[in-house]
C-alpha positions, -999 to +999 in steps of 0.1 A: +211+118-207+215+080-204+206+074-241+230+101-252+257+086-230+251+052-246+253+068-280+286+084-272+300+051-259+289+033-291+305+060-314+337+059-294+338+021-296+331+023-334+360+048-338+384+026-318+374-004-340+381+016-372+415+027-358+424-009-353+414-018-388+431+011-406+465+018-391+477+053-397+514+056-405+528+081-381+558+090-402+539+096-435+509+118-436+478+102-452+493+067-455+472+040-438+481+003-435+451-020-442+464-047-419+495-054-397+526-062-418+526-098-430+492-106-415+472-107-447+476-126-480+470-113-515+436-130-516+423-107-489+434-075-506+402-068-526+381-070-495+405-050-474+407-023-501+370-021-504+366-018-467+393+009-465+376+030-493+343+027-475+356+049-447+349+086-444+378+109-451+375+146-444+397+176-451+420+163-424+431+134-447+419+138-483+432+114-510+447+088-486+469+060-496+463+024-484+491-001-480+494-039-476+528-050-465+550-081-469+534-101-497+553-130-512+560-127-550+591-149-556+596-187-555+587-206-523+616-203-499+626-168-509+624-143-480+620-111-501+586-095-500+568-065-515+543-039-504+512-028-523+499+008-522+464+016-534+447+050-539+415+060-524+386+054-548+348+057-546+334+022-539+319+022-574+354+029-589+375+005-568+378-023-595+385+002-623+420-006-637+445+021-627+480+029-640+508+014-619+544+019-609+570-005-595+594+013-572+628-003-564+647+009-533+684+018-531+711+008-507+743+001-527+730-034-537+738-046-502+712-029-480+680-009-481+644-020-478+611-016-496+596+003-466+623+028-458+612+064-456+623+078-489+608+049-508+575+050-488+574+088-494+576+085-532+552+056-532+527+075-511+528+106-533+523+085-565+495+066-549+477+097-538+478+108-574+459+077-585+485+051-591+488+016-579+523+013-566+543-018-557+576-015-537+597-047-538+627-061-521+653-081-540+683-102-532+711-083-515+748-090-512+783-078-517+801-079-550+817-112-544+787-130-531+777-158-555+741-158-569+734-121-564+740-110-600+719-111-621+694-125-596+687-089-583+677-078-617+656-109-622+638-103-589+627-069-601+615-082-634+596-109-615+579-081-595+565-066-628+554-101-638+537-105-605+518-073-610+505-084-644+496-118-631+475-103-603+462-072-622+426-079-613+433-082-575+454-051-576+430-031-597+457-021-621+460-019-659+486-044-671+493-023-702+502+008-682+531-001-659+561+020-652+593+012-632+611+037-609+640+035-584+666+054-565+704+049-565+710+012-568+672+010-574+677+034-603+701+011-619+678-019-615+649+002-629+669+011-659+679-026-665+642-036-662+631-009-686+659-008-712+672-044-715+652-073-730+631-091-704+637-125-720+673-124-732+688-096-711+705-100-677+681-116-654+657-123-682+634-153-685+626-166-720+600-190-706+581-166-683+543-166-687+540-128-682+559-100-697+582-078-676+582-049-701+573-015-689+560+017-705+581+042-687+613+044-665+621+069-637+658+069-627+666+088-595+704+093-593+711+058-604+744+041-612+747+038-650+782+025-656+802+008-629+834+010-649+832+048-650+839+074-623+857+050-600+829+025-595+847-005-609+832-033-630+798-049-627+801-072-597+803-109-604+802-106-642+828-118-666+847-092-687+830-105-719+796-098-705+802-064-689+786-044-716+752-061-713+750-050-677+754-013-684+721+006-690+738+031-713+747+003-736+710-009-737+695+023-752+677+020-785+648+037-803+623+011-791+629+019-754+602+034-733+605+071-722+630+078-694+628+104-667+661+112-649+666+130-616+700+139-602+713+164-576+742+187-583+757+180-548+757+142-551+788+129-535+780+092-539+770+088-575+786+114-598+761+134-618+782+125-648+766+091-646+732+106-655+748+129-680+762+098-697+728+081-697+711+112-712+738+113-740+732+076-747+694+081-748+699+110-772+721+089-795+695+062-795+667+087-801+649+076-770+625+101-755+638+114-722+637+142-696+668+150-676+661+170-644+690+185-625+681+195-589+702+223-577+722+216-545+705+183-539+725+155-523+726+118-533+692+108-518+659+126-520+623+119-526+598+140-547+600+167-521+637+177-519+648+207-498+662+223-529+636+244-547+654+249-580+658+226-609+666+226-646+654+202-673+665+191-707+639+172-728+643+155-762+616+141-784+618+125-818+591+122-845+579+090-860+604+095-889+633+094-864+646+127-878+626+156-865+638+165-830+625+188-803+650+198-776+638+220-747+657+235-719+639+249-689+650+263-655+626+268-626+628+288-594+595+288-574+579+319-561+584+328-524+548+316-518+560+281-526+587+283-500+563+278-471+563+242-459+535+221-472+527+205-438+497+186-451+514+174-483+484+189-502+507+194-532+526+165-549+560+181-542+584+201-564+594+170-584+559+154-581+544+177-608+572+167-632+568+130-624+531+130-628+531+148-661+558+125-674+539+094-663+506+107-678+522+113-711+541+080-712+513+058-700+486+074-721+501+056-751+494+020-759+509-003-733+541-020-742 
């Protein structure tokens, strides 16, 4: 019995050591932190990632997501940080370049954080589907605070540049990067994706790396501050207002755009997204506009509402042939059971993953 006892002690000690190395996030199923927040620099990421993927994951936690928090990406002295999410991969596939998404949190431009639940939920779902996901913070402040606009847009562009500059360490494909965001983050994602990364607001003509993206996901974002009682763009002169409105930035060279908006949104009028869809249509930019029935202002890829409708528009290379589709979906009662283990990507996850697969399968921008 003594050898068996010693063996049990050794196994228990090994398990405790593994628990200390991979920290399970108690709020999000299948999300594991590779190190305590802020304790590891980017240079350690490849080793931490390889170590995480070397673990054994059973049916209790298939397709886990691994996160490294609080990495610096802006100029020295800036306090804003970002988090990196990496998908589980076989050790032989770890260094294989993967498609990537930058997610930008909301909060009315004055609050919010890269690690709040809704953001982490979306990031985890995308990561478990095989994407490298980066969630960034950006400068926050009220409308009258100097230096906030367009610095907030520039911070998000710099996050994309940081991803490209560190593509090897992040195991991502620099030609397949998308940007996504919710609410205020939706606005910032649209500005990153639709306006010029050199000459647009927050652009940098001397930047070494491009901030262009191959797809945009806008979740109930602000599109036009001057409409629907939102006022003007904060801190911007009247002459420059138009450049800060995503609906004025749409043209046929823009990447595809996926829009989500709830019909019960009391914070950002759904008319904002309707205006964006109309602008994209006029510009002949490929888009999908998904209306989520009864959904409020904030939701992730797993909203409580189970019904949605979608309008999609596509144009041919000649710019003339158009395909417009309308589709309404109500799931079967079998789907109504709660997905406790998050084995499915969520009611909006399927739409998102199909959109990203189509958009990022083309040549990187």
